[in-house]
C-alpha positions in Angstrom: 74.6 126.5 84.9 78.0 124.9 84.9 78.5 122.6 82.0 81.0 120.1 80.6 83.0 121.0 77.5 80.5 119.3 75.3 77.6 121.4 76.6 76.0 118.7 78.8 75.2 120.1 82.3 77.8 118.7 84.7 75.2 117.5 87.2 73.7 115.3 84.4 77.1 114.0 83.5 77.7 113.0 87.1 74.2 111.4 87.4 74.7 109.4 84.2 78.1 108.1 85.5 76.4 107.3 88.8 73.8 105.3 86.9 76.6 103.6 85.0 78.2 102.5 88.3 74.9 101.0 89.4 74.2 99.3 86.1 77.0 96.7 86.4 77.0 92.9 86.3 74.5 92.4 89.1 71.9 94.9 88.1 72.1 94.6 84.3 71.5 90.8 84.6 68.5 91.3 86.9 70.0 89.0 89.5 70.7 91.7 92.0 67.2 93.0 91.9 65.8 89.5 92.4 68.0 88.9 95.4 67.3 92.3 97.1 63.7 93.0 96.1 61.7 90.6 93.8 62.1 87.4 95.9 60.3 89.2 98.8 57.1 89.7 96.8 55.1 92.8 97.1 57.3 94.1 100.0 60.2 94.3 97.5 58.4 97.1 95.7 59.5 99.4 98.6 63.2 98.5 97.9 63.9 101.0 95.1 62.5 103.9 97.2 64.3 102.9 100.5 67.6 102.0 98.8 67.9 105.1 96.7 66.8 107.5 99.3 69.6 106.2 101.5 72.1 106.3 98.7 71.1 109.7 97.4 71.3 111.2 100.8 74.9 109.9 101.1 75.8 111.2 97.6 74.4 114.6 98.4 76.6 115.0 101.4 79.6 113.7 99.4 78.8 116.1 96.5 78.4 119.2 98.8 81.6 118.5 100.7 83.6 117.9 97.4 82.1 121.1 96.0 83.1 123.2 99.0 86.5 121.6 99.2 87.0 122.0 95.4 88.2 118.3 95.5 90.2 117.0 92.6 90.2 113.3 93.8 88.8 111.2 96.7 91.9 111.9 98.8 90.7 115.4 99.3 87.6 114.0 101.0 89.3 112.3 103.9 89.0 115.6 105.9 85.3 115.1 106.2 85.9 113.2 109.4 88.1 115.7 111.2 90.8 117.7 109.6 93.9 116.5 111.4 97.0 115.0 109.8 96.9 111.7 111.8 93.2 111.3 111.3 93.6 111.9 107.6 96.3 109.3 107.2 94.3 106.7 109.0 91.2 107.5 107.0 93.1 107.4 103.7 94.6 104.0 104.6 91.1 102.6 105.4 89.6 104.1 102.3 92.3 102.5 100.1 91.5 99.1 101.6 87.8 99.5 100.9 88.4 100.7 97.3 90.8 97.7 96.8 88.0 95.4 98.0 85.5 97.2 95.8 87.6 96.9 92.6 88.1 93.2 93.1 84.4 92.6 93.9 83.3 94.6 90.8 85.8 92.7 88.6 84.7 89.4 90.1 81.0 90.0 89.6 81.6 90.9 85.9 83.7 87.7 85.5 81.0 85.6 87.1 78.3 87.3 85.1 80.2 86.5 81.8 80.5 82.9 83.0 76.8 82.7 83.6 75.9 84.4 80.4 78.0 82.2 78.1 76.7 79.1 80.0 73.1 80.2 79.4 73.6 81.2 75.7 76.1 78.7 74.4 76.0 75.9 77.1 79.7 76.5 77.9 81.1 75.4 81.3 80.9 78.3 83.8 84.7 78.4 84.3 85.3 78.6 80.6 83.3 81.8 80.4 85.1 83.2 83.4 88.5 82.4 82.0 87.6 84.0 78.6 86.6 87.2 80.3 89.7 87.4 82.4 91.9 86.8 79.4 90.0 89.3 77.3 90.2 92.0 80.1 94.0 91.4 80.4 94.4 91.9 76.7 92.2 95.0 76.6 94.1 96.6 79.5 97.4 95.8 77.9 96.3 97.9 74.9 95.7 100.9 77.1 92.6 102.5 78.6 91.7 104.3 75.3 90.0 101.1 74.1 87.8 101.0 77.2 87.0 104.7 76.9 85.8 104.2 73.3 83.6 101.3 74.3 82.3 103.3 77.3 80.9 105.9 74.9 78.3 103.4 73.8 77.2 102.7 77.3 74.5 105.4 77.8 72.6 104.9 74.5 72.8 101.2 74.6 71.6 100.9 78.2 68.3 102.3 77.0 67.8 98.8 75.6 67.5 97.7 79.2 64.6 100.0 79.8 63.0 98.9 76.5 63.3 95.2 77.5 61.7 96.0 80.9 58.9 97.9 79.2 58.3 95.0 76.7 58.3 92.5 79.6 55.8 94.5 81.6 53.5 95.1 78.6 53.6 91.4 77.6 52.3 90.1 80.9 50.6 92.9 82.8 47.9 90.8 84.4 50.4 88.3 85.9 52.5 91.2 87.1 49.6 92.7 89.0 48.6 89.3 90.5 52.2 88.7 91.5 52.5 92.1 93.3 49.1 92.0 95.0 48.6 88.3 95.9 51.6 86.0 95.1 53.4 84.5 98.1 57.0 85.6 98.5 59.7 83.1 97.4 61.6 84.0 100.5 59.9 85.0 103.8 61.6 87.8 105.7 60.8 90.1 108.6 60.4 93.8 107.8 63.4 94.7 109.9 65.5 92.1 108.0 64.2 93.5 104.8 65.3 97.0 105.8 68.8 95.6 106.6 68.9 94.1 103.1 68.1 97.5 101.7 71.0 99.0 103.7 73.3 96.4 102.3 72.3 97.3 98.7 72.6 101.1 99.4 76.0 100.8 101.0 77.3 98.6 98.3 76.5 101.4 95.8 78.2 104.2 97.8 81.7 103.6 96.4 80.8 105.8 93.5 81.7 108.8 95.6 85.4 108.3 94.7 84.5 109.2 91.1 82.0 111.8 92.3 84.6 113.7 94.2 86.3 114.6 90.9 83.1 115.8 89.3 81.5 117.5 92.3 84.7 119.5 92.9 83.7 121.4 89.8 80.1 122.1 90.9 79.5 125.8 91.2 76.6 125.9 93.7 74.4 123.9 96.0 71.7 123.9 93.3 74.0 121.8 91.1 74.4 119.3 94.0 70.6 119.1 94.4 70.1 118.7 90.7 72.7 115.9 90.5 71.2 114.1 93.5 67.6 114.4 92.2 68.6 113.2 88.7 70.6 110.3 90.0 67.9 109.3 92.4 65.3 109.2 89.6 67.5 107.4 87.1 68.6 104.7 89.5 65.3 104.4 91.4 63.2 104.2 88.3 65.6 101.7 86.6 65.4 99.4 89.7 61.6 99.8 89.8 61.3 99.0 86.1 63.4 95.9 86.6 61.4 94.8 89.6 58.1 95.1 87.6 59.6 93.3 84.7 60.6 90.3 86.8 57.3 90.3 88.7 55.6 89.9 85.3 57.3 86.5 85.1 57.3 85.7 88.8 58.3 83.3 90.4 59.6 81.0 87.7 62.1 83.7 86.4 64.0 83.5 89.7 65.4 80.1 88.6 67.4 81.8 85.9 71.0 82.8 86.7 70.4 85.8 84.4 66.7 86.7 84.9 66.5 89.5 82.2 68.0 87.1 79.7 65.4 84.5 80.8 62.7 87.0 79.9 64.2 88.0 76.5 64.7 84.4 75.5 60.9 83.8 75.8 60.2 86.1 72.9 60.1 84.4 69.5 60.5 85.5 65.9 62.5 88.4 64.6 61.6 90.7 67.6 62.9 88.1 70.0 66.1 87.6 68.0 66.7 91.3 67.9 66.1 91.8 71.6 68.3 88.8 72.5 71.2 90.0 70.4 70.9 93.6 71.6 70.6 92.5 75.3 73.6 90.2 75.1 75.7 92.9 73.4 74.7 95.5 76.1 75.3 93.0 78.9 78.8 92.2 77.7 79.5 95.9 77.1 78.4 96.6 80.7 80.7 93.8 82.0 83.7 95.1 80.0 83.3 98.8 80.8 82.4 98.3 84.5 85.3 95.9 85.2 87.6 98.0 83.0 86.8 101.2 84.9 87.5 99.4 88.2 90.8 98.0 87.0 91.8 101.2 85.3 91.1 103.0 88.6 93.2 100.4 90.5 96.1 101.0 88.0 95.9 104.7 88.6 95.9 104.3 92.4 98.5 101.6 92.9 100.9 102.2 90.0 102.5 105.3 91.7 103.0 103.1 94.8 104.7 100.2 92.9 106.8 102.4 90.7 109.1 103.3 93.6 110.3 99.7 93.6 109.7 98.4 90.0 110.7 101.7 88.3 108.9 100.8 85.0 105.3 102.1 84.5 104.2 99.4 82.1 105.5 96.7 84.5 103.7 98.3 87.5 100.4 98.4 85.5 100.8 94.8 84.5 101.4 93.7 88.1 98.3 95.6 89.3 96.2 94.0 86.5 97.4 90.5 87.3 96.8 91.0 91.0 93.3 92.2 90.6 92.3 89.7 87.9 93.7 86.9 90.1 91.6 88.1 93.0 88.6 88.3 90.6 89.1 84.8 89.4 89.2 83.5 93.0 86.0 85.3 93.9 84.2 84.2 90.7 84.3 80.7 92.0 81.5 81.8 94.4 79.2 82.4 91.4 77.2 85.5 90.7 74.8 85.0 93.6 77.6 84.4 96.0 79.3 87.6 95.0 76.1 89.7 95.0 74.9 88.3 98.3 77.7 87.1 100.5 80.6 89.3 99.3 78.4 92.5 99.1 77.3 91.9 102.6 80.9 91.7 103.8 81.7 94.9 101.9 78.7 96.8 103.3 79.6 95.6 106.8 83.1 97.1 106.4 81.8 100.3 104.7 79.1 101.1 107.3 81.5 102.3 110.1 84.1 103.7 107.7 82.1 105.5 105.0 78.4 105.4 105.5 77.8 106.4 109.2 80.7 108.9 109.4 79.4 110.7 106.3 76.0 111.1 107.8 77.4 112.1 111.3 80.5 114.2 110.4 79.5 115.3 106.9 76.9 117.9 107.8 79.2 119.3 110.5 82.1 119.6 108.1 79.9 121.1 105.4 78.7 123.7 107.9 82.3 124.6 108.9 83.3 125.0 105.3 80.2 127.2 104.5 81.0 129.4 107.6 84.7 129.7 106.5 83.6 130.6 103.0 81.3 133.4 104.3 84.1 134.8 106.5 86.4 134.9 103.5 83.8 136.8 101.5 83.7 139.5 104.2 
């Protein structure tokens, strides 16, 4: 089986990175799971299955096309619509706009998450926490991406703390969790069709990972690798969301009043175990904010620096301009608060992505994959 240089199967590497994209500010805080699943009561238990079936299907199509194209970046994927120079230019232009929006949204959610966290832990004004994060990210990015890469190495083992916290929360209040799921009234009433639409919003919001996937899947050696990647990522993300749902239901509905629900659960544990969990969770949450926003901003630098360098000529100046632009956009969006970003802004993003990414991949993707397989077989003959 194809492996990375360190011996880890490449499908597992891709799945872990996919999970890392999902486990950003909204998910790691628990707020996103509350907004899209928990507040709807027992119906919300279906959300992890629906959302990740949709997203995993999208990712499988993206992975297979990238594998057959031997893609090296997301620009190689634009031919999934229809391989024509004019169509490709239009597609790339639209994709750049969506990725621009995604980078700012991710940075803004991490900024807002930091503001909410420092407000909850230290009682600081929300805007002070946001400002501190923006200044810190600007300093980190000025030192180079090597700092972010070193921090990112701690992401996978530390994120296990998230599962431990969910497990502890479930075990500490299992009877209440069962009552909440089976008989508690939903905090927010919603029709089933509206609930499905909310699941689509969540699923489409997570589909921007395909830009990173295109690089990894271009190295996949067979369809089995694409299947293994999709199955692994589906289980990681779906189980994580289900665990978070169950943990929040164990403290339902009061926990919904917290701006950071998982922290609200952790803060209820006393003694040394509570102190250890609180410190560990705050550390993991800040690390998630830094690495998630850092990855988005580093990606923006890589994409737009070559464009600006034609006029500004100096690489460091171009990177600084991109950083300032995106952090300025993030600071403006952070005024909406974490809920505003996770709900309103994500709805806008998903509305834009639906006709440009999501539907075309499902409609054109299988046809384009079939053509590439057919071409591959003819070349073998």
